[in-house]
Every structure is written in structure tokens, then in C-alpha cells.
C-alpha positions in Angstrom: 149.4 119.9 91.6 148.9 118.4 95.1 146.2 120.9 95.7 144.3 120.0 92.5 144.6 116.3 93.3 143.2 116.9 96.9 140.3 119.0 95.6 139.5 116.3 93.0 139.6 113.6 95.6 137.4 115.5 98.0 134.9 116.2 95.2 135.0 112.5 94.2 134.5 111.4 97.8 131.4 113.7 98.1 129.9 112.3 94.9 130.8 108.7 96.0 129.0 109.3 99.3 125.8 110.4 97.5 125.9 107.4 95.1 126.6 105.0 98.0 123.6 106.2 100.0 121.4 105.7 96.9 122.8 102.2 96.4 122.1 101.3 100.1 118.4 102.2 99.6 118.3 100.1 96.4 119.9 97.2 98.2 117.3 97.3 101.0 114.5 97.0 98.6 116.4 94.2 96.8 116.8 92.3 100.1 113.1 92.5 100.9 112.4 91.1 97.4 114.7 88.2 97.9 113.1 87.4 101.3 109.6 87.6 99.7 110.6 85.1 97.0 112.2 82.7 99.6 109.1 82.8 101.7 107.0 82.1 98.8 109.1 79.0 98.0 108.8 78.0 101.7 105.0 78.3 101.6 104.9 76.3 98.4 107.1 73.6 99.8 105.0 73.3 103.0 101.9 72.9 100.9 103.4 70.3 98.6 105.2 68.0 101.0 105.5 67.2 104.6 109.2 67.1 104.7 111.0 67.6 107.9 112.2 71.1 108.7 115.9 70.3 108.4 115.4 68.8 104.9 113.1 71.7 103.8 115.5 74.4 105.0 118.4 72.7 103.4 116.6 72.5 100.1 115.5 76.1 100.3 119.1 77.2 101.1 120.2 75.7 97.8 117.3 77.1 95.7 117.3 80.7 96.9 119.8 83.6 96.6 121.0 86.6 98.6 119.2 87.3 101.9 116.9 84.3 101.5 119.8 82.0 101.2 121.5 83.5 104.2 118.2 83.2 106.2 117.5 79.5 105.3 121.1 78.4 105.6 121.4 80.0 108.9 118.2 78.5 110.2 119.3 75.1 108.8 122.6 75.4 110.9 120.5 76.6 113.9 118.7 73.2 113.9 122.0 71.6 114.8 121.8 73.4 118.2 118.4 72.3 119.2 119.9 70.8 122.4 121.1 74.4 123.4 118.4 76.7 122.0 114.9 76.3 120.5 114.4 76.7 116.8 112.7 80.0 117.2 115.6 81.4 119.2 118.0 80.2 116.5 115.8 81.7 113.8 115.7 85.0 115.7 119.4 85.2 115.9 119.9 84.5 112.1 117.2 87.1 111.4 119.0 89.8 113.7 122.2 89.1 111.8 120.8 89.7 108.3 122.1 92.9 106.9 120.1 95.6 105.1 116.9 95.0 107.0 115.1 97.6 109.1 113.6 96.6 112.4 110.0 96.2 111.2 111.2 93.5 108.6 113.2 91.7 111.3 110.2 91.7 113.7 108.1 90.2 111.1 110.5 87.4 110.4 111.0 86.7 114.1 107.3 86.4 114.5 107.3 83.9 111.7 110.1 81.9 113.3 107.9 81.4 116.3 105.4 79.5 114.2 107.6 77.6 112.0 108.1 74.0 113.1 105.8 74.5 116.0 102.3 74.3 114.4 100.6 72.5 111.5 101.2 73.1 107.9 98.1 75.4 107.4 99.0 77.7 110.4 102.7 78.0 109.1 101.5 78.9 105.7 99.1 81.6 107.2 102.1 82.9 109.2 104.3 82.9 106.0 101.6 84.8 104.1 101.2 87.3 106.9 105.0 87.9 107.0 105.0 88.2 103.2 102.2 90.8 103.3 104.2 92.8 105.9 107.5 92.5 104.0 105.6 93.4 100.8 104.5 96.7 102.4 108.0 97.4 103.6 109.4 96.6 100.1 107.0 99.1 98.5 107.9 101.7 101.0 111.7 101.0 100.4 111.0 101.1 96.7 109.3 104.5 96.8 112.1 105.8 99.1 114.8 104.7 96.7 112.9 106.3 93.7 112.4 109.6 95.6 115.5 109.9 97.8 118.0 107.9 95.8 118.0 110.7 93.1 118.2 113.3 95.9 121.3 111.5 97.5 123.0 111.3 94.0 122.3 115.0 93.2 123.5 116.1 96.6 126.7 114.0 96.3 127.4 115.6 92.9 126.5 119.1 94.0 128.6 118.8 97.1 131.5 117.6 95.0 131.1 120.4 92.6 130.8 122.9 95.5 134.1 121.7 97.0 135.7 121.8 93.6 134.6 125.5 93.1 135.3 126.5 96.6 138.7 125.1 96.9 140.0 126.0 93.4 
């Protein structure tokens, strides 16, 4: 009985590992989508009003969800530390702490943070558009990887679980 339970647990763990790897791929694609939506809102707000950056970031932190909310809320909090660090440094720290992002996405967001608040509205919108384009390409790559490799990871997890089940019984 213990052996059967152990084999079933091992098979379940193998399957769970495959499904978790597929879920992580999907989460990365979703995170990039949330950031793209957040940056779209930022660009729109910059075009509509000349609100101060702290007011703008606070407003966006309330309007967005997921990774975009974390980014804008962290950047809003970074504004409180302007006497210790610049906004771009605070933005960079927030970006580096965002989960589920690859280095290319983080680099694009860090470059954006160097422009925000330092240049005029049009230059900021151009930088946002450039970051959105780059994040869009990364999102498409993540989506295609999820479609292709997600199923592979799931099949490998199930196959590995079945292999352990057959081998150990």
C-alpha cells in the first residue's frame, strides 16, 4: 500500500511539474500583456493631461492590474525617495523586482524609466511607444513559445508520470 501511494505521488509530481512549467510560460505572456495595457494608459494620460508624475502614477496604480499595477505603485512609492535616488533609479529597482519578466523586457522598461519625468510629453510618449513595441514583440514570442512548448511540457509531465508508474509497479 505504501509503495502504491509513493508511486502515485511520484507520478503526480512529474505531471504537476510539466503543468507548472506550462503555466509559467503562460504567466510570462500574460504579464507582458498587462504591462502593455498599463503603458497604453500611461501614454493616453500623458496626452490628455499635464498632471504631475506622482498624481499620474497614483492614478494608474489604481486603474491597472497585475504587473502594471505593481510597476506603477512601486514607481509612485519611489517618488517619495527622490532625495535619496533619482526617479529613473527607483523605476529601475521596481522593474528589476517585477516577477515573470525576461531580461529583454526589463531592459526596455528601464530605458523607458530614464525618459519618464525628464523630457517633454511628446518625447515621453515616443519612449512609451518604443517600449510597447518591444514588449509586444516579446509578448508574441512568449505566446508562441507557450503554444508550442506548453503542450510539450504538459505531455512530458504526463509521460514521465506514466513512466514512473509503470516502472515502479
